[in-house]
C-alpha positions in Angstrom: 107.3 108.7 96.4 107.0 112.2 95.0 106.7 115.4 97.1 103.0 115.9 96.4 102.2 112.3 97.5 104.2 112.8 100.7 102.4 116.1 101.4 99.0 114.5 100.8 99.9 111.6 103.2 101.0 114.1 105.8 97.8 116.1 105.4 95.7 113.0 105.7 97.5 112.0 108.9 97.2 115.5 110.3 93.5 115.6 109.6 93.0 112.3 111.3 94.9 113.4 114.3 92.9 116.7 114.4 89.6 114.8 114.2 90.6 112.6 117.2 92.3 109.7 115.5 91.6 107.1 112.8 88.0 106.0 113.3 86.2 104.5 110.3 82.5 104.8 110.4 80.4 101.7 109.5 79.5 102.1 105.8 82.0 104.8 105.1 83.9 104.2 101.8 87.6 104.6 102.3 89.4 106.6 99.6 93.1 106.9 98.5 95.2 108.2 95.7 96.6 104.8 94.6 96.8 103.1 91.3 94.6 100.2 92.4 97.5 97.8 92.2 99.4 96.2 95.1 103.0 95.1 96.0 103.7 91.4 96.7 102.1 90.5 100.1 103.8 90.4 103.5 102.7 87.9 106.1 102.3 88.2 109.9 101.5 85.4 112.3 98.4 85.8 114.5 96.5 83.8 117.1 95.3 80.3 116.2 92.2 79.8 114.0 91.2 83.4 113.2 87.6 83.8 112.3 86.9 87.5 112.1 88.7 90.9 112.1 87.8 94.5 112.9 89.5 97.7 112.0 89.8 100.9 114.1 92.2 103.2 116.0 91.9 101.6 119.4 94.8 103.5 121.1 93.8 106.8 119.4 97.2 107.6 117.8 95.8 108.2 114.3 97.1 104.8 113.0 94.8 101.9 112.0 94.8 98.9 114.3 93.3 95.5 114.0 91.3 93.1 116.2 91.7 89.4 115.4 89.0 87.1 116.8 89.6 83.4 117.0 87.0 80.6 116.7 88.3 77.7 118.8 89.6 79.2 122.0 87.6 82.5 122.1 90.6 84.9 122.0 90.5 88.6 121.1 93.9 89.7 119.9 94.7 93.4 119.4 97.3 94.3 116.8 98.4 97.9 117.1 99.5 99.5 113.8 103.1 100.8 113.6 102.3 103.2 110.8 104.4 101.5 108.2 102.1 98.6 107.3 103.3 96.3 110.1 101.6 95.4 113.4 102.6 94.9 117.0 100.9 92.0 118.8 102.7 92.3 122.1 101.5 95.6 123.6 97.9 94.7 124.4 97.0 91.6 126.5 94.7 89.0 124.8 91.1 88.9 126.1 89.4 85.5 126.5 85.7 84.8 126.0 83.9 81.7 127.4 82.5 80.7 124.0 83.8 80.3 120.4 83.6 83.7 118.6 81.6 84.2 115.4 81.9 87.9 114.5 83.0 91.2 115.9 81.5 94.7 115.5 82.7 98.1 116.6 80.7 101.0 117.9 80.4 103.6 120.6 78.0 102.1 123.2 78.8 103.7 126.6 79.1 107.4 125.9 82.9 107.8 126.6 84.0 108.5 123.0 86.3 105.4 123.1 85.5 102.7 120.6 83.9 99.5 122.1 83.8 96.0 120.7 80.7 93.8 120.3 81.2 90.1 119.9 78.7 87.3 118.9 79.4 83.7 119.8 79.1 80.7 117.5 76.6 78.3 119.2 74.8 80.1 122.1 73.7 83.2 120.3 75.2 85.4 123.0 76.3 89.0 122.5 79.1 90.3 124.6 80.3 93.9 125.0 83.9 94.8 125.6 84.3 98.4 126.6 87.3 100.1 125.1 90.1 101.9 126.9 92.1 104.7 125.3 95.2 102.5 125.5 93.9 100.1 122.9 92.9 97.5 125.5 89.4 96.3 126.3 87.7 95.6 129.6 86.5 92.1 130.5 83.5 90.9 128.3 80.0 91.6 129.6 77.1 89.4 128.5 74.5 92.0 127.4 72.0 89.9 125.4 71.0 86.3 124.7 69.1 85.9 121.4 66.4 83.2 121.1 67.4 82.3 117.6 70.7 82.0 115.7 72.0 85.4 114.9 72.3 86.0 111.2 73.4 89.6 110.7 74.2 92.7 112.9 74.4 96.3 111.9 75.1 99.2 114.3 74.3 103.0 114.3 72.8 105.8 116.3 69.2 105.3 115.3 67.7 107.3 118.2 70.3 110.1 118.0 71.4 110.0 121.6 75.1 109.9 120.8 75.5 106.2 121.3 75.2 103.3 118.8 72.2 101.0 118.7 72.3 97.4 117.5 70.0 95.8 114.9 70.1 92.0 114.6 68.5 89.5 112.3 68.0 85.7 112.8 69.1 82.8 110.6 66.2 80.8 109.2 65.8 77.3 110.7 63.6 74.2 110.4 60.6 76.0 111.9 61.0 79.2 109.9 62.7 82.5 110.3 63.0 84.6 113.4 62.2 88.3 113.8 64.5 91.3 113.5 65.0 93.2 116.7 66.8 96.4 117.9 68.8 96.9 121.1 68.4 100.6 121.6 70.8 102.7 123.7 69.2 104.5 126.7 71.5 107.5 126.9 73.2 106.0 130.0 75.5 103.5 128.4 73.0 100.6 128.5 71.3 98.7 125.7 67.6 97.7 126.0 65.5 95.5 123.8 63.1 97.8 121.8 59.5 96.5 122.0 58.9 96.9 118.2 59.3 93.7 116.3 60.3 93.8 112.6 59.9 91.1 109.9 62.4 88.3 109.5 65.6 89.1 107.6 68.8 87.4 106.6 70.8 90.6 106.4 70.3 94.1 108.0 71.8 97.4 107.2 71.6 100.6 109.2 72.3 103.5 106.9 70.8 106.9 105.8 68.8 105.6 102.9 66.9 108.8 102.0 69.9 111.2 102.7 68.1 113.3 105.3 70.7 112.9 108.0 68.8 110.2 110.0 69.7 106.5 110.0 67.2 104.2 108.4 66.9 100.4 108.2 67.2 98.0 105.2 66.1 94.4 105.7 67.2 91.8 103.2 65.1 88.6 102.9 62.6 87.3 100.4 61.3 90.9 100.5 63.8 93.7 100.6 62.2 96.1 103.1 63.0 99.8 103.6 62.2 101.5 107.0 62.7 105.2 107.2 63.5 107.2 110.4 61.2 110.1 111.3 64.1 111.9 113.1 63.1 110.6 116.6 64.2 107.0 116.2 60.8 105.8 115.0 61.1 103.5 111.9 58.2 103.2 109.5 57.9 100.8 106.5 58.4 102.7 103.3 58.9 100.1 100.5 59.0 96.4 99.8 60.9 94.9 96.9 60.5 91.2 96.0 63.7 89.3 95.4 64.2 85.7 94.2 67.5 84.8 95.7 69.3 84.4 99.0 71.0 87.6 100.2 74.4 87.0 101.8 75.6 90.7 102.3 74.3 94.2 101.7 76.2 97.4 100.8 74.9 100.9 100.2 77.2 102.8 97.7 77.0 104.8 94.5 77.5 102.4 91.6 75.5 104.1 88.8 76.8 107.6 87.8 74.5 108.3 84.8 72.0 105.4 84.2 69.6 104.8 85.8 70.1 107.4 88.5 73.0 109.9 88.9 76.1 111.0 90.6 75.9 110.7 94.4 72.7 108.7 94.5 73.2 105.7 96.7 72.4 102.2 95.4 72.1 98.8 97.1 74.6 96.1 96.2 73.7 92.5 97.2 76.0 89.5 97.4 73.7 86.6 96.5 73.4 82.9 96.0 76.2 81.8 98.3 78.7 84.3 96.9 78.1 83.4 93.3 76.7 86.7 92.0 75.8 90.3 92.6 72.4 92.1 92.4 72.0 95.9 92.1 69.0 98.0 93.2 69.4 101.5 91.8 68.5 104.2 94.3 66.3 107.3 93.7 67.6 109.4 96.6 64.3 109.4 98.6 64.9 106.0 100.2 63.2 104.0 97.5 65.0 101.6 95.1 64.4 100.1 91.7 64.0 96.4 90.8 67.2 94.3 91.2 69.4 93.4 88.3 71.7 90.4 88.6 75.2 90.4 87.2 78.8 89.2 87.5 78.0 85.5 88.0 81.1 84.6 86.0 83.4 86.8 88.0 82.3 85.5 91.5 82.8 82.1 92.9 82.1 81.5 96.6 82.8 85.2 97.2 82.7 86.7 100.7 83.3 90.0 102.6 82.4 92.7 100.0 84.3 95.9 100.7 83.8 99.1 98.7 86.8 101.4 98.4 87.9 104.2 96.0 91.4 102.9 95.4 92.2 105.7 93.0 90.0 108.3 94.7 88.0 108.9 91.6 84.6 107.9 90.2 82.5 105.2 91.7 84.0 102.9 94.3 85.8 99.7 93.4 84.6 96.4 94.9 87.0 94.1 96.7 86.2 90.6 98.0 87.9 87.2 98.3 87.0 83.9 96.8 87.1 80.9 99.1 86.9 78.6 96.1 90.0 80.0 94.5 91.8 81.4 97.5 92.3 84.8 95.9 91.5 88.4 96.4 89.4 89.9 93.6 89.0 93.6 92.7 86.2 94.8 90.4 87.1 98.3 89.1 84.4 100.9 89.5 82.9 102.1 86.2 79.4 103.5 86.9 78.7 104.7 83.3 76.1 103.5 80.8 74.5 101.3 83.5 77.7 99.2 84.0 78.7 99.2 87.7 82.2 97.6 87.2 84.6 97.1 84.3 87.7 95.0 84.4 88.9 93.0 87.4 92.2 91.8 88.8 93.1 88.9 91.2 95.8 88.3 93.8 96.5 84.8 95.2 96.0 84.2 98.9 97.0 81.6 101.5 94.4 78.9 102.0 91.1 79.5 103.8 90.7 83.3 103.7 88.1 84.4 106.3 87.9 88.2 106.5 89.3 91.4 105.0 89.8 95.0 105.8 90.9 98.0 103.7 92.7 101.1 105.1 95.9 103.2 104.7 98.0 101.3 107.1 101.3 103.0 106.3 100.0 106.6 106.1 101.1 107.3 102.5 97.7 108.3 101.2 97.3 105.0 99.3 94.9 102.3 100.5 96.2 98.9 101.6 94.4 95.6 102.2 94.8 93.0 105.0 93.2 89.5 105.0 93.3 86.7 107.6 93.7 83.0 106.9 91.8 80.7 109.1 93.9 77.6 108.6 97.3 79.2 108.3 97.1 81.5 111.4 98.4 84.5 109.7 97.3 87.8 108.1 98.3 88.8 104.6 99.1 92.5 104.0 99.0 94.1 100.5 100.6 97.5 100.4 99.0 99.7 97.7 101.0 101.2 94.9 100.6 105.0 94.4 99.1 106.2 91.1 101.7 106.6 88.4 101.8 109.4 85.9 101.0 108.5 82.3 104.1 107.7 80.2 105.2 106.3 76.8 107.2 103.1 77.2 110.7 103.4 75.7 110.7 107.3 75.7 113.4 107.4 78.3 114.5 111.0 77.6 110.9 112.2 77.8 111.0 114.2 74.6 107.8 112.9 73.2 109.5 110.7 70.6 110.8 107.1 70.5 114.1 106.9 68.6 117.8 106.0 69.0 118.3 108.7 71.7 116.1 106.7 74.1 118.2 103.5 74.3 121.3 105.7 74.5 119.7 107.5 77.5 119.1 104.1 79.2 122.7 102.9 78.5 124.1 106.1 80.0 122.0 105.7 83.1 123.1 102.1 83.5 126.8 102.3 82.7 128.1 105.9 82.7 129.6 106.9 86.1 127.4 109.5 87.8 124.5 108.6 85.6 121.1 107.4 86.8 117.4 107.3 86.1 115.5 110.6 86.3 111.9 111.2 85.7 109.9 108.1 84.7 111.6 104.8 85.5 108.8 102.9 83.9 109.6 104.5 80.5 113.2 103.1 80.9 111.8 99.6 81.4 111.3 98.9 77.7 110.5 95.2 78.1 108.2 95.7 81.1 109.8 93.1 83.3 110.0 95.5 86.3 113.8 95.5 86.2 116.1 98.2 84.7 119.0 96.4 83.0 120.7 95.8 79.6 117.7 94.0 78.2 115.8 97.3 78.1 118.0 99.2 75.6 118.4 95.9 73.6 114.6 95.6 73.3 114.4 99.2 72.1 117.2 98.7 69.5 115.7 95.4 68.3 112.3 97.1 67.6 113.9 100.2 66.0 116.4 98.5 63.7 115.9 94.7 63.6 112.2 94.1 63.2 112.0 93.1 66.8 108.8 92.7 69.0 106.6 95.7 69.7 107.2 97.2 73.1 104.6 96.5 75.8 101.8 99.0 76.6 101.7 101.9 76.9 103.2 102.2 73.5 103.3 104.1 71.2 100.7 106.3 72.9 100.7 107.6 76.4 99.0 105.6 79.2 99.1 104.0 82.6 101.3 101.0 83.4 99.1 97.9 83.0 101.5 95.8 85.1 102.4 95.9 88.8 106.0 96.6 89.7 108.1 98.8 92.1 109.2 101.2 89.4 107.8 104.8 89.8 106.9 107.3 87.2 107.5 110.9 88.2 106.9 113.5 85.5 106.4 117.2 85.6 103.3 118.9 84.3 105.3 119.8 81.2 106.1 116.2 80.4 105.5 114.5 77.1 102.2 113.0 78.2 99.2 115.2 79.1 
């Protein structure tokens, strides 16, 4: 890692500590200075039959921690982050719930500035609150609400601006139709009360600032996408209805179109649709209204779940990460945002069977985003450590003089075999055959191309560019290097 990256990682950590610890807001897009590629995964055992996962700084040390919820035995397991991408499962006692756990949600519900945990159960439609302690532990679960229908989706946020989060919940459609959407509103005293206002049925709900006025609004996803805007006092009024012709599985609000049809910084709606087999995009206009949906990426998605937006390289529109339960793989769609194209290019990473949930954060405090996924059948989490962005280079140009000639394989041979020699600058440039290893095969590949009509060197060659393959080699070039 170069000095600037270490300095950036230190500044990011220091800023988190100054702001009171790592505390991701719901809907906030994480950003890093990585390449968008990841090292081979590392696996950690967790409690049996994990079903959901939540991310936060539960012991307030500035390091991301994880909560693992289990389906069969109702366990809540807290994994404290060690700051190096690993987790400690022994410091915090496991909490048991009386029913099977479906999903977990984080928020600040009791006014003490310590993150709390909200849990929904699988069969009885109960909602439990576990009040957080600053040690990372949680108090015993409290049953705070029993819903009359099966809970479909929950979103949290401070709608009435009393400093505590409120809860919006939708109902799953059944044989006799769909239920209503209701709000549990905080009462400024650490309690949640059912708001008398009844909203239309919805499969998915999203609490976000849709019109960018500083107040949290409400987006309901069903056969009609409905926008409700906040008047600044917690009162929500219907603003727009948009017909849709598909089942909505998840909603995101991010900027995916930089120039067409809207502009930079204007938030758009991204919908996971049709059981995870496609995406729909509703371009935003900045006032809380959205355009007609456009469906795309049906070929790239197959039983996709758990959309997460993240700016892996810190630039442009966010990338989109999800996992495919059909293929047991993590998929990354690269943010593009230009000419009406939300994403361009994608990459995949194989996973253990039965992925169930995913979170993205900088787990080892190096300024680069990492990914963790849980496997329901394997009882483990998979951690992908992100690779930092590499400088542009020209493959084979080992001496970094801007040319590729006999001097370059000689430079590699000296680094490999001359006592006191070594690789300086861009190790990727030394790796002429792009196998991720520096050995005799690299100067041989260069010499064969130069003098024996051998194969062309892999990209980037002969022009400067990024390394298209993932490996552990780093490229550290000065501003005066051969590539701009």
